[in-house]
TORKOLLO-916427 format. One record per atom (N, C-alpha, C, O): residue number from 1; atom name; y, z, x; chain; residue in one letter. Coordinates in nm, 2 decimals. Each point is the difference from the previous one (the first is absolute). Layout:
REM residues N
<pos=NUM, site=CA, py=Y, pz=Z, px=X, unit=A, code=A> .
...
REM end
This chain:
REM residues 82
<pos=1, site=N, py=6.88, pz=-2.86, px=10.54, unit=A, code=M> .
<pos=1, site=CA, py=-0.09, pz=0.03, px=0.06, unit=A, code=M> .
<pos=1, site=C, py=0.06, pz=-0.04, px=0.18, unit=A, code=M> .
<pos=1, site=O, py=-0.10, pz=0.03, px=0.06, unit=A, code=M> .
<pos=2, site=N, py=0.19, pz=-0.07, px=0.03, unit=A, code=V> .
<pos=2, site=CA, py=0.01, pz=-0.05, px=0.08, unit=A, code=V> .
<pos=2, site=C, py=0.03, pz=0.12, px=0.09, unit=A, code=V> .
<pos=2, site=O, py=-0.06, pz=0.04, px=0.10, unit=A, code=V> .
<pos=3, site=N, py=0.19, pz=0.04, px=-0.19, unit=A, code=L> .
<pos=3, site=CA, py=0.02, pz=0.12, px=0.04, unit=A, code=L> .
<pos=3, site=C, py=-0.06, pz=0.13, px=0.08, unit=A, code=L> .
<pos=3, site=O, py=0.05, pz=0.05, px=0.10, unit=A, code=L> .
<pos=4, site=N, py=-0.14, pz=-0.01, px=-0.18, unit=A, code=P> .
<pos=4, site=CA, py=-0.10, pz=0.08, px=0.01, unit=A, code=P> .
<pos=4, site=C, py=-0.12, pz=-0.01, px=0.10, unit=A, code=P> .
<pos=4, site=O, py=-0.07, pz=0.09, px=0.05, unit=A, code=P> .
<pos=5, site=N, py=0.07, pz=-0.25, px=-0.01, unit=A, code=I> .
<pos=5, site=CA, py=-0.07, pz=-0.04, px=0.09, unit=A, code=I> .
<pos=5, site=C, py=0.04, pz=0.00, px=0.16, unit=A, code=I> .
<pos=5, site=O, py=-0.06, pz=0.04, px=0.10, unit=A, code=I> .
<pos=6, site=N, py=0.19, pz=-0.08, px=-0.10, unit=A, code=A> .
<pos=6, site=CA, py=0.13, pz=-0.03, px=0.09, unit=A, code=A> .
<pos=6, site=C, py=0.03, pz=0.17, px=0.02, unit=A, code=A> .
<pos=6, site=O, py=0.03, pz=0.00, px=0.12, unit=A, code=A> .
<pos=7, site=N, py=-0.03, pz=0.11, px=-0.17, unit=A, code=G> .
<pos=7, site=CA, py=-0.04, pz=0.10, px=0.04, unit=A, code=G> .
<pos=7, site=C, py=-0.08, pz=0.09, px=0.08, unit=A, code=G> .
<pos=7, site=O, py=0.01, pz=0.07, px=0.10, unit=A, code=G> .
<pos=8, site=N, py=-0.11, pz=-0.09, px=-0.20, unit=A, code=L> .
<pos=8, site=CA, py=-0.15, pz=0.05, px=0.12, unit=A, code=L> .
<pos=8, site=C, py=0.02, pz=-0.08, px=0.10, unit=A, code=L> .
<pos=8, site=O, py=0.00, pz=0.07, px=0.10, unit=A, code=L> .
<pos=9, site=N, py=0.03, pz=-0.23, px=-0.06, unit=A, code=L> .
<pos=9, site=CA, py=-0.02, pz=-0.03, px=0.10, unit=A, code=L> .
<pos=9, site=C, py=0.11, pz=0.07, px=0.07, unit=A, code=L> .
<pos=9, site=O, py=-0.08, pz=0.07, px=0.07, unit=A, code=L> .
<pos=10, site=N, py=0.19, pz=-0.04, px=-0.03, unit=A, code=V> .
<pos=10, site=CA, py=0.08, pz=0.02, px=0.07, unit=A, code=V> .
<pos=10, site=C, py=-0.07, pz=0.17, px=0.05, unit=A, code=V> .
<pos=10, site=O, py=-0.03, pz=0.03, px=0.11, unit=A, code=V> .
<pos=11, site=N, py=0.02, pz=0.05, px=-0.24, unit=A, code=L> .
<pos=11, site=CA, py=-0.09, pz=0.18, px=-0.03, unit=A, code=L> .
<pos=11, site=C, py=-0.09, pz=-0.07, px=0.13, unit=A, code=L> .
<pos=11, site=O, py=0.01, pz=0.05, px=0.11, unit=A, code=L> .
<pos=12, site=N, py=-0.08, pz=-0.12, px=-0.11, unit=A, code=L> .
<pos=12, site=CA, py=-0.12, pz=-0.03, px=0.12, unit=A, code=L> .
<pos=12, site=C, py=0.04, pz=0.05, px=0.11, unit=A, code=L> .
<pos=12, site=O, py=-0.02, pz=0.11, px=0.06, unit=A, code=L> .
<pos=13, site=N, py=0.10, pz=-0.27, px=-0.02, unit=A, code=V> .
<pos=13, site=CA, py=0.04, pz=-0.03, px=0.11, unit=A, code=V> .
<pos=13, site=C, py=0.07, pz=0.10, px=0.03, unit=A, code=V> .
<pos=13, site=O, py=-0.01, pz=0.00, px=0.12, unit=A, code=V> .
<pos=14, site=N, py=0.08, pz=0.09, px=-0.14, unit=A, code=G> .
<pos=14, site=CA, py=0.12, pz=0.07, px=0.03, unit=A, code=G> .
<pos=14, site=C, py=-0.11, pz=0.14, px=0.06, unit=A, code=G> .
<pos=14, site=O, py=0.02, pz=0.07, px=0.10, unit=A, code=G> .
<pos=15, site=N, py=-0.11, pz=-0.06, px=-0.19, unit=A, code=F> .
<pos=15, site=CA, py=-0.12, pz=0.13, px=0.06, unit=A, code=F> .
<pos=15, site=C, py=-0.05, pz=-0.09, px=0.14, unit=A, code=F> .
<pos=15, site=O, py=0.01, pz=0.03, px=0.12, unit=A, code=F> .
<pos=16, site=N, py=-0.06, pz=-0.12, px=-0.15, unit=A, code=L> .
<pos=16, site=CA, py=-0.07, pz=-0.08, px=0.13, unit=A, code=L> .
<pos=16, site=C, py=0.07, pz=0.01, px=0.15, unit=A, code=L> .
<pos=16, site=O, py=-0.07, pz=0.02, px=0.10, unit=A, code=L> .
<pos=17, site=N, py=0.20, pz=-0.03, px=-0.10, unit=A, code=V> .
<pos=17, site=CA, py=0.10, pz=-0.04, px=0.09, unit=A, code=V> .
<pos=17, site=C, py=0.06, pz=0.19, px=0.05, unit=A, code=V> .
<pos=17, site=O, py=0.04, pz=0.04, px=0.11, unit=A, code=V> .
<pos=18, site=N, py=-0.07, pz=0.04, px=-0.24, unit=A, code=A> .
<pos=18, site=CA, py=0.01, pz=0.15, px=0.05, unit=A, code=A> .
<pos=18, site=C, py=-0.13, pz=0.06, px=0.13, unit=A, code=A> .
<pos=18, site=O, py=0.00, pz=0.06, px=0.10, unit=A, code=A> .
<pos=19, site=N, py=-0.12, pz=-0.13, px=-0.20, unit=A, code=W> .
<pos=19, site=CA, py=-0.12, pz=0.03, px=0.10, unit=A, code=W> .
<pos=19, site=C, py=-0.07, pz=-0.07, px=0.06, unit=A, code=W> .
<pos=19, site=O, py=-0.12, pz=0.00, px=0.01, unit=A, code=W> .
<pos=20, site=N, py=0.22, pz=-0.08, px=0.04, unit=A, code=L> .
<pos=20, site=CA, py=-0.03, pz=-0.08, px=0.12, unit=A, code=L> .
<pos=20, site=C, py=0.09, pz=0.04, px=0.12, unit=A, code=L> .
<pos=20, site=O, py=-0.04, pz=-0.03, px=0.11, unit=A, code=L> .
<pos=21, site=N, py=0.20, pz=0.10, px=-0.13, unit=A, code=N> .
<pos=21, site=CA, py=0.06, pz=0.03, px=0.03, unit=A, code=N> .
<pos=21, site=C, py=-0.02, pz=0.15, px=0.08, unit=A, code=N> .
<pos=21, site=O, py=0.05, pz=0.04, px=0.11, unit=A, code=N> .
<pos=22, site=N, py=-0.13, pz=0.01, px=-0.17, unit=A, code=R> .
<pos=22, site=CA, py=0.00, pz=0.16, px=0.01, unit=A, code=R> .
<pos=22, site=C, py=0.00, pz=0.07, px=0.13, unit=A, code=R> .
<pos=22, site=O, py=-0.09, pz=-0.03, px=0.08, unit=A, code=R> .
<pos=23, site=N, py=0.18, pz=0.12, px=-0.05, unit=A, code=N> .
<pos=23, site=CA, py=-0.02, pz=0.06, px=0.10, unit=A, code=N> .
<pos=23, site=C, py=-0.11, pz=0.13, px=0.03, unit=A, code=N> .
<pos=23, site=O, py=0.00, pz=0.11, px=-0.07, unit=A, code=N> .
<pos=24, site=N, py=-0.08, pz=-0.12, px=0.18, unit=A, code=T> .
<pos=24, site=CA, py=-0.11, pz=0.05, px=0.01, unit=A, code=T> .
<pos=24, site=C, py=0.08, pz=0.11, px=0.11, unit=A, code=T> .
<pos=24, site=O, py=-0.07, pz=0.08, px=0.06, unit=A, code=T> .
<pos=25, site=N, py=0.18, pz=-0.09, px=-0.05, unit=A, code=Y> .
<pos=25, site=CA, py=0.03, pz=0.11, px=0.14, unit=A, code=Y> .
<pos=25, site=C, py=0.09, pz=0.11, px=-0.03, unit=A, code=Y> .
<pos=25, site=O, py=0.10, pz=-0.03, px=-0.07, unit=A, code=Y> .
<pos=26, site=N, py=-0.13, pz=0.15, px=0.11, unit=A, code=I> .
<pos=26, site=CA, py=0.08, pz=0.12, px=-0.12, unit=A, code=I> .
<pos=26, site=C, py=0.05, pz=0.07, px=0.14, unit=A, code=I> .
<pos=26, site=O, py=-0.08, pz=0.04, px=0.08, unit=A, code=I> .
<pos=27, site=N, py=0.19, pz=-0.03, px=-0.05, unit=A, code=G> .
<pos=27, site=CA, py=0.09, pz=0.07, px=0.10, unit=A, code=G> .
<pos=27, site=C, py=0.02, pz=0.15, px=-0.01, unit=A, code=G> .
<pos=27, site=O, py=-0.04, pz=0.06, px=-0.09, unit=A, code=G> .
<pos=28, site=N, py=0.11, pz=-0.01, px=0.20, unit=A, code=W> .
<pos=28, site=CA, py=0.00, pz=0.13, px=-0.06, unit=A, code=W> .
<pos=28, site=C, py=0.18, pz=0.01, px=0.10, unit=A, code=W> .
<pos=28, site=O, py=0.05, pz=-0.09, px=0.07, unit=A, code=W> .
<pos=29, site=N, py=0.01, pz=0.22, px=-0.10, unit=A, code=F> .
<pos=29, site=CA, py=0.10, pz=0.01, px=0.05, unit=A, code=F> .
<pos=29, site=C, py=0.02, pz=0.20, px=0.01, unit=A, code=F> .
<pos=29, site=O, py=0.00, pz=0.07, px=-0.10, unit=A, code=F> .
<pos=30, site=N, py=0.01, pz=-0.05, px=0.18, unit=A, code=A> .
<pos=30, site=CA, py=0.04, pz=0.13, px=0.03, unit=A, code=A> .
<pos=30, site=C, py=0.15, pz=0.09, px=-0.02, unit=A, code=A> .
<pos=30, site=O, py=0.11, pz=-0.06, px=-0.01, unit=A, code=A> .
<pos=31, site=N, py=-0.11, pz=0.18, px=0.00, unit=A, code=Y> .
<pos=31, site=CA, py=0.15, pz=0.06, px=-0.06, unit=A, code=Y> .
<pos=31, site=C, py=0.07, pz=0.04, px=0.16, unit=A, code=Y> .
<pos=31, site=O, py=-0.08, pz=0.04, px=0.08, unit=A, code=Y> .
<pos=32, site=N, py=0.20, pz=-0.06, px=-0.04, unit=A, code=A> .
<pos=32, site=CA, py=0.03, pz=0.05, px=0.09, unit=A, code=A> .
<pos=32, site=C, py=0.13, pz=0.11, px=0.00, unit=A, code=A> .
<pos=32, site=O, py=0.12, pz=-0.03, px=0.00, unit=A, code=A> .
<pos=33, site=N, py=-0.18, pz=0.17, px=-0.01, unit=A, code=P> .
<pos=33, site=CA, py=0.13, pz=0.07, px=-0.07, unit=A, code=P> .
<pos=33, site=C, py=0.12, pz=-0.04, px=0.15, unit=A, code=P> .
<pos=33, site=O, py=0.12, pz=-0.01, px=-0.02, unit=A, code=P> .
<pos=34, site=N, py=-0.15, pz=0.00, px=0.09, unit=A, code=L> .
<pos=34, site=CA, py=0.10, pz=0.06, px=0.09, unit=A, code=L> .
<pos=34, site=C, py=0.06, pz=-0.13, px=0.08, unit=A, code=L> .
<pos=34, site=O, py=0.04, pz=0.01, px=0.12, unit=A, code=L> .
<pos=35, site=N, py=-0.03, pz=-0.14, px=-0.19, unit=A, code=S> .
<pos=35, site=CA, py=0.08, pz=-0.14, px=0.04, unit=A, code=S> .
<pos=35, site=C, py=0.12, pz=0.01, px=-0.05, unit=A, code=S> .
<pos=35, site=O, py=0.09, pz=-0.09, px=0.02, unit=A, code=S> .
<pos=36, site=N, py=-0.06, pz=0.19, px=-0.09, unit=A, code=N> .
<pos=36, site=CA, py=0.15, pz=0.02, px=-0.07, unit=A, code=N> .
<pos=36, site=C, py=0.05, pz=-0.20, px=-0.05, unit=A, code=N> .
<pos=36, site=O, py=0.11, pz=-0.06, px=0.02, unit=A, code=N> .
<pos=37, site=N, py=-0.24, pz=0.00, px=-0.09, unit=A, code=Q> .
<pos=37, site=CA, py=0.03, pz=-0.13, px=-0.05, unit=A, code=Q> .
<pos=37, site=C, py=-0.08, pz=0.00, px=-0.09, unit=A, code=Q> .
<pos=37, site=O, py=-0.12, pz=0.03, px=-0.01, unit=A, code=Q> .
<pos=38, site=N, py=0.23, pz=-0.09, px=-0.10, unit=A, code=P> .
<pos=38, site=CA, py=-0.09, pz=0.01, px=-0.16, unit=A, code=P> .
<pos=38, site=C, py=-0.10, pz=-0.13, px=-0.01, unit=A, code=P> .
<pos=38, site=O, py=0.02, pz=-0.12, px=0.00, unit=A, code=P> .
<pos=39, site=N, py=-0.13, pz=0.18, px=-0.01, unit=A, code=F> .
<pos=39, site=CA, py=-0.11, pz=-0.14, px=-0.08, unit=A, code=F> .
<pos=39, site=C, py=0.09, pz=-0.08, px=-0.05, unit=A, code=F> .
<pos=39, site=O, py=0.09, pz=0.04, px=-0.06, unit=A, code=F> .
<pos=40, site=N, py=-0.11, pz=-0.19, px=0.10, unit=A, code=S> .
<pos=40, site=CA, py=0.01, pz=-0.11, px=-0.07, unit=A, code=S> .
<pos=40, site=C, py=-0.12, pz=-0.09, px=-0.02, unit=A, code=S> .
<pos=40, site=O, py=-0.04, pz=-0.06, px=0.10, unit=A, code=S> .
<pos=41, site=N, py=-0.04, pz=0.04, px=-0.23, unit=A, code=G> .
<pos=41, site=CA, py=-0.04, pz=-0.06, px=-0.06, unit=A, code=G> .
<pos=41, site=C, py=0.02, pz=-0.18, px=-0.01, unit=A, code=G> .
<pos=41, site=O, py=-0.07, pz=-0.07, px=-0.07, unit=A, code=G> .
<pos=42, site=N, py=0.15, pz=0.03, px=0.15, unit=A, code=T> .
<pos=42, site=CA, py=0.02, pz=-0.12, px=-0.08, unit=A, code=T> .
<pos=42, site=C, py=-0.12, pz=-0.10, px=0.08, unit=A, code=T> .
<pos=42, site=O, py=-0.04, pz=0.01, px=0.12, unit=A, code=T> .
<pos=43, site=N, py=0.02, pz=-0.10, px=-0.20, unit=A, code=G> .
<pos=43, site=CA, py=-0.09, pz=-0.09, px=0.03, unit=A, code=G> .
<pos=43, site=C, py=-0.14, pz=0.01, px=0.01, unit=A, code=G> .
<pos=43, site=O, py=-0.08, pz=-0.09, px=0.03, unit=A, code=G> .
<pos=44, site=N, py=0.05, pz=0.25, px=-0.07, unit=A, code=M> .
<pos=44, site=CA, py=-0.15, pz=0.01, px=-0.03, unit=A, code=M> .
<pos=44, site=C, py=-0.01, pz=0.03, px=-0.18, unit=A, code=M> .
<pos=44, site=O, py=0.05, pz=0.07, px=-0.08, unit=A, code=M> .
<pos=45, site=N, py=-0.18, pz=-0.19, px=0.08, unit=A, code=A> .
<pos=45, site=CA, py=-0.07, pz=0.03, px=-0.13, unit=A, code=A> .
<pos=45, site=C, py=-0.11, pz=0.00, px=0.05, unit=A, code=A> .
<pos=45, site=O, py=-0.03, pz=-0.06, px=0.11, unit=A, code=A> .
<pos=46, site=N, py=-0.06, pz=0.12, px=-0.20, unit=A, code=F> .
<pos=46, site=CA, py=-0.13, pz=0.01, px=-0.02, unit=A, code=F> .
<pos=46, site=C, py=-0.11, pz=-0.09, px=-0.06, unit=A, code=F> .
<pos=46, site=O, py=-0.12, pz=0.03, px=-0.01, unit=A, code=F> .
<pos=47, site=N, py=0.22, pz=-0.19, px=-0.04, unit=A, code=L> .
<pos=47, site=CA, py=-0.04, pz=-0.09, px=-0.01, unit=A, code=L> .
<pos=47, site=C, py=0.04, pz=-0.13, px=0.05, unit=A, code=L> .
<pos=47, site=O, py=0.12, pz=-0.01, px=0.01, unit=A, code=L> .
<pos=48, site=N, py=-0.18, pz=-0.08, px=0.02, unit=A, code=S> .
<pos=48, site=CA, py=0.05, pz=-0.09, px=0.12, unit=A, code=S> .
<pos=48, site=C, py=0.06, pz=-0.11, px=-0.12, unit=A, code=S> .
<pos=48, site=O, py=-0.02, pz=-0.01, px=-0.12, unit=A, code=S> .
<pos=49, site=N, py=0.12, pz=-0.08, px=0.20, unit=A, code=P> .
<pos=49, site=CA, py=0.09, pz=-0.05, px=-0.10, unit=A, code=P> .
<pos=49, site=C, py=-0.06, pz=-0.15, px=-0.04, unit=A, code=P> .
<pos=49, site=O, py=0.06, pz=-0.08, px=-0.07, unit=A, code=P> .
<pos=50, site=N, py=-0.19, pz=0.08, px=0.12, unit=A, code=G> .
<pos=50, site=CA, py=-0.10, pz=-0.09, px=-0.11, unit=A, code=G> .
<pos=50, site=C, py=-0.08, pz=0.03, px=-0.12, unit=A, code=G> .
<pos=50, site=O, py=-0.02, pz=-0.07, px=-0.10, unit=A, code=G> .
<pos=51, site=N, py=0.00, pz=0.21, px=0.12, unit=A, code=T> .
<pos=51, site=CA, py=-0.05, pz=0.11, px=-0.12, unit=A, code=T> .
<pos=51, site=C, py=0.08, pz=0.00, px=-0.07, unit=A, code=T> .
<pos=51, site=O, py=-0.03, pz=-0.02, px=-0.12, unit=A, code=T> .
<pos=52, site=N, py=0.21, pz=0.04, px=0.16, unit=A, code=Q> .
<pos=52, site=CA, py=0.05, pz=0.05, px=-0.09, unit=A, code=Q> .
<pos=52, site=C, py=0.06, pz=-0.15, px=-0.06, unit=A, code=Q> .
<pos=52, site=O, py=0.08, pz=0.02, px=-0.10, unit=A, code=Q> .
<pos=53, site=N, py=-0.10, pz=-0.17, px=0.14, unit=A, code=A> .
<pos=53, site=CA, py=0.04, pz=-0.10, px=-0.04, unit=A, code=A> .
<pos=53, site=C, py=-0.08, pz=-0.04, px=-0.14, unit=A, code=A> .
<pos=53, site=O, py=0.06, pz=-0.04, px=-0.10, unit=A, code=A> .
<pos=54, site=N, py=-0.23, pz=0.06, px=0.13, unit=A, code=G> .
<pos=54, site=CA, py=-0.06, pz=-0.02, px=-0.07, unit=A, code=G> .
<pos=54, site=C, py=-0.01, pz=0.09, px=-0.16, unit=A, code=G> .
<pos=54, site=O, py=-0.02, pz=-0.04, px=-0.11, unit=A, code=G> .
<pos=55, site=N, py=0.04, pz=0.15, px=0.17, unit=A, code=L> .
<pos=55, site=CA, py=0.01, pz=0.12, px=-0.11, unit=A, code=L> .
<pos=55, site=C, py=0.13, pz=-0.05, px=-0.09, unit=A, code=L> .
<pos=55, site=O, py=-0.03, pz=-0.03, px=-0.12, unit=A, code=L> .
<pos=56, site=N, py=0.15, pz=0.01, px=0.15, unit=A, code=A> .
<pos=56, site=CA, py=0.12, pz=-0.05, px=-0.05, unit=A, code=A> .
<pos=56, site=C, py=-0.03, pz=-0.21, px=-0.09, unit=A, code=A> .
<pos=56, site=O, py=0.07, pz=-0.05, px=-0.09, unit=A, code=A> .
<pos=57, site=N, py=-0.16, pz=0.00, px=0.16, unit=A, code=I> .
<pos=57, site=CA, py=-0.08, pz=-0.11, px=-0.05, unit=A, code=I> .
<pos=57, site=C, py=-0.09, pz=0.06, px=-0.14, unit=A, code=I> .
<pos=57, site=O, py=0.02, pz=-0.05, px=-0.12, unit=A, code=I> .
<pos=58, site=N, py=-0.10, pz=0.13, px=0.15, unit=A, code=A> .
<pos=58, site=CA, py=-0.08, pz=0.03, px=-0.14, unit=A, code=A> .
<pos=58, site=C, py=0.08, pz=0.09, px=-0.09, unit=A, code=A> .
<pos=58, site=O, py=-0.07, pz=0.02, px=-0.11, unit=A, code=A> .
<pos=59, site=N, py=0.20, pz=0.05, px=0.12, unit=A, code=V> .
<pos=59, site=CA, py=0.07, pz=0.04, px=-0.06, unit=A, code=V> .
<pos=59, site=C, py=0.07, pz=-0.09, px=-0.11, unit=A, code=V> .
<pos=59, site=O, py=0.02, pz=0.03, px=-0.11, unit=A, code=V> .
<pos=60, site=N, py=0.01, pz=-0.16, px=0.18, unit=A, code=V> .
<pos=60, site=CA, py=0.09, pz=-0.09, px=-0.07, unit=A, code=V> .
<pos=60, site=C, py=-0.19, pz=-0.04, px=-0.13, unit=A, code=V> .
<pos=60, site=O, py=-0.02, pz=-0.01, px=-0.12, unit=A, code=V> .
<pos=61, site=N, py=-0.04, pz=0.00, px=0.22, unit=A, code=G> .
<pos=61, site=CA, py=-0.14, pz=-0.06, px=-0.11, unit=A, code=G> .
<pos=61, site=C, py=0.03, pz=0.11, px=-0.14, unit=A, code=G> .
<pos=61, site=O, py=0.03, pz=-0.02, px=-0.12, unit=A, code=G> .
<pos=62, site=N, py=-0.04, pz=0.11, px=0.18, unit=A, code=L> .
<pos=62, site=CA, py=0.00, pz=0.13, px=-0.13, unit=A, code=L> .
<pos=62, site=C, py=0.11, pz=-0.02, px=-0.12, unit=A, code=L> .
<pos=62, site=O, py=-0.01, pz=0.05, px=-0.12, unit=A, code=L> .
<pos=63, site=N, py=0.10, pz=-0.11, px=0.15, unit=A, code=L> .
<pos=63, site=CA, py=0.15, pz=-0.04, px=-0.07, unit=A, code=L> .
<pos=63, site=C, py=-0.02, pz=-0.07, px=-0.08, unit=A, code=L> .
<pos=63, site=O, py=0.02, pz=0.02, px=-0.12, unit=A, code=L> .
<pos=64, site=N, py=-0.09, pz=-0.16, px=0.19, unit=A, code=L> .
<pos=64, site=CA, py=-0.02, pz=-0.10, px=-0.11, unit=A, code=L> .
<pos=64, site=C, py=-0.11, pz=0.03, px=-0.08, unit=A, code=L> .
<pos=64, site=O, py=0.00, pz=-0.05, px=-0.11, unit=A, code=L> .
<pos=65, site=N, py=-0.11, pz=0.15, px=0.15, unit=A, code=L> .
<pos=65, site=CA, py=-0.03, pz=0.00, px=-0.11, unit=A, code=L> .
<pos=65, site=C, py=-0.01, pz=0.10, px=-0.14, unit=A, code=L> .
<pos=65, site=O, py=-0.06, pz=-0.01, px=-0.10, unit=A, code=L> .
<pos=66, site=N, py=0.19, pz=0.12, px=0.17, unit=A, code=A> .
<pos=66, site=CA, py=0.05, pz=0.06, px=-0.15, unit=A, code=A> .
<pos=66, site=C, py=0.11, pz=-0.06, px=-0.06, unit=A, code=A> .
<pos=66, site=O, py=0.03, pz=0.01, px=-0.12, unit=A, code=A> .
<pos=67, site=N, py=0.04, pz=-0.09, px=0.19, unit=A, code=F> .
<pos=67, site=CA, py=0.04, pz=-0.10, px=-0.07, unit=A, code=F> .
<pos=67, site=C, py=-0.07, pz=-0.08, px=-0.10, unit=A, code=F> .
<pos=67, site=O, py=0.05, pz=-0.01, px=-0.11, unit=A, code=F> .
<pos=68, site=N, py=-0.18, pz=-0.05, px=0.14, unit=A, code=W> .
<pos=68, site=CA, py=-0.03, pz=-0.07, px=-0.05, unit=A, code=W> .
<pos=68, site=C, py=-0.09, pz=0.08, px=-0.15, unit=A, code=W> .
<pos=68, site=O, py=-0.03, pz=-0.04, px=-0.11, unit=A, code=W> .
<pos=69, site=N, py=0.01, pz=0.16, px=0.16, unit=A, code=A> .
<pos=69, site=CA, py=-0.07, pz=0.07, px=-0.09, unit=A, code=A> .
<pos=69, site=C, py=0.12, pz=0.04, px=-0.15, unit=A, code=A> .
<pos=69, site=O, py=-0.03, pz=-0.01, px=-0.11, unit=A, code=A> .
<pos=70, site=N, py=0.16, pz=0.07, px=0.18, unit=A, code=G> .
<pos=70, site=CA, py=0.11, pz=0.03, px=-0.08, unit=A, code=G> .
<pos=70, site=C, py=0.00, pz=-0.11, px=-0.11, unit=A, code=G> .
<pos=70, site=O, py=-0.03, pz=0.02, px=-0.11, unit=A, code=G> .
<pos=71, site=N, py=0.07, pz=-0.14, px=0.16, unit=A, code=Y> .
<pos=71, site=CA, py=0.00, pz=-0.09, px=-0.04, unit=A, code=Y> .
<pos=71, site=C, py=-0.10, pz=-0.04, px=-0.18, unit=A, code=Y> .
<pos=71, site=O, py=0.04, pz=-0.01, px=-0.11, unit=A, code=Y> .
<pos=72, site=N, py=-0.17, pz=0.02, px=0.18, unit=A, code=R> .
<pos=72, site=CA, py=-0.10, pz=-0.07, px=-0.07, unit=A, code=R> .
<pos=72, site=C, py=0.04, pz=0.17, px=-0.15, unit=A, code=R> .
<pos=72, site=O, py=0.02, pz=-0.02, px=-0.11, unit=A, code=R> .
<pos=73, site=N, py=-0.01, pz=0.14, px=0.16, unit=A, code=L> .
<pos=73, site=CA, py=0.02, pz=0.07, px=-0.09, unit=A, code=L> .
<pos=73, site=C, py=0.11, pz=0.02, px=-0.09, unit=A, code=L> .
<pos=73, site=O, py=0.00, pz=0.06, px=-0.11, unit=A, code=L> .
<pos=74, site=N, py=0.11, pz=-0.13, px=0.19, unit=A, code=G> .
<pos=74, site=CA, py=0.10, pz=-0.04, px=-0.13, unit=A, code=G> .
<pos=74, site=C, py=-0.03, pz=-0.09, px=-0.06, unit=A, code=G> .
<pos=74, site=O, py=-0.02, pz=0.02, px=-0.12, unit=A, code=G> .
<pos=75, site=N, py=0.02, pz=-0.15, px=0.17, unit=A, code=R> .
<pos=75, site=CA, py=-0.08, pz=-0.12, px=-0.07, unit=A, code=R> .
<pos=75, site=C, py=-0.08, pz=0.04, px=-0.12, unit=A, code=R> .
<pos=75, site=O, py=0.01, pz=-0.05, px=-0.11, unit=A, code=R> .
<pos=76, site=N, py=-0.10, pz=0.14, px=0.15, unit=A, code=R> .
<pos=76, site=CA, py=-0.11, pz=0.03, px=-0.14, unit=A, code=R> .
<pos=76, site=C, py=0.06, pz=0.12, px=-0.09, unit=A, code=R> .
<pos=76, site=O, py=-0.01, pz=0.00, px=-0.12, unit=A, code=R> .
<pos=77, site=N, py=0.07, pz=0.09, px=0.19, unit=A, code=N> .
<pos=77, site=CA, py=0.06, pz=0.07, px=-0.14, unit=A, code=N> .
<pos=77, site=C, py=0.16, pz=-0.06, px=-0.06, unit=A, code=N> .
<pos=77, site=O, py=0.08, pz=0.05, px=-0.07, unit=A, code=N> .
<pos=78, site=N, py=-0.06, pz=-0.15, px=0.13, unit=A, code=G> .
<pos=78, site=CA, py=0.13, pz=-0.09, px=-0.09, unit=A, code=G> .
<pos=78, site=C, py=-0.08, pz=-0.07, px=-0.09, unit=A, code=G> .
<pos=78, site=O, py=0.04, pz=0.02, px=-0.12, unit=A, code=G> .
<pos=79, site=N, py=-0.16, pz=-0.12, px=0.12, unit=A, code=A> .
<pos=79, site=CA, py=-0.04, pz=-0.07, px=-0.10, unit=A, code=A> .
<pos=79, site=C, py=-0.09, pz=0.10, px=-0.10, unit=A, code=A> .
<pos=79, site=O, py=-0.09, pz=-0.04, px=-0.07, unit=A, code=A> .
<pos=80, site=N, py=0.12, pz=0.17, px=0.07, unit=A, code=E> .
<pos=80, site=CA, py=-0.08, pz=0.06, px=-0.06, unit=A, code=E> .
<pos=80, site=C, py=0.13, pz=0.07, px=-0.12, unit=A, code=E> .
<pos=80, site=O, py=-0.02, pz=0.05, px=-0.12, unit=A, code=E> .
<pos=81, site=N, py=0.09, pz=-0.05, px=0.15, unit=A, code=S> .
<pos=81, site=CA, py=0.11, pz=0.03, px=-0.05, unit=A, code=S> .
<pos=81, site=C, py=0.10, pz=-0.09, px=-0.09, unit=A, code=S> .
<pos=81, site=O, py=0.09, pz=0.01, px=-0.09, unit=A, code=S> .
<pos=82, site=N, py=-0.15, pz=-0.12, px=0.15, unit=A, code=R> .
<pos=82, site=CA, py=0.04, pz=-0.12, px=-0.13, unit=A, code=R> .
<pos=82, site=C, py=-0.05, pz=-0.04, px=-0.13, unit=A, code=R> .
<pos=82, site=O, py=0.05, pz=-0.09, px=-0.06, unit=A, code=R> .
REM end
């Protein structure tokens, strides 16, 4: 019973971190056809690093919940086959 509670807490913390670090600024860029330079978008992200970290934490929480659900289903099916 500890694993699903921990998974939910990690999931909620991840979403909270992502929500608090959301970026509200939307930038833009223009196409420059005569610059003879290829456009390189390194370092550009639509999500801030804090939002990315929060979503990664939420994914860990989802993985914990998926592991717990698979474990429970496996134990239940194993008990029925005996």
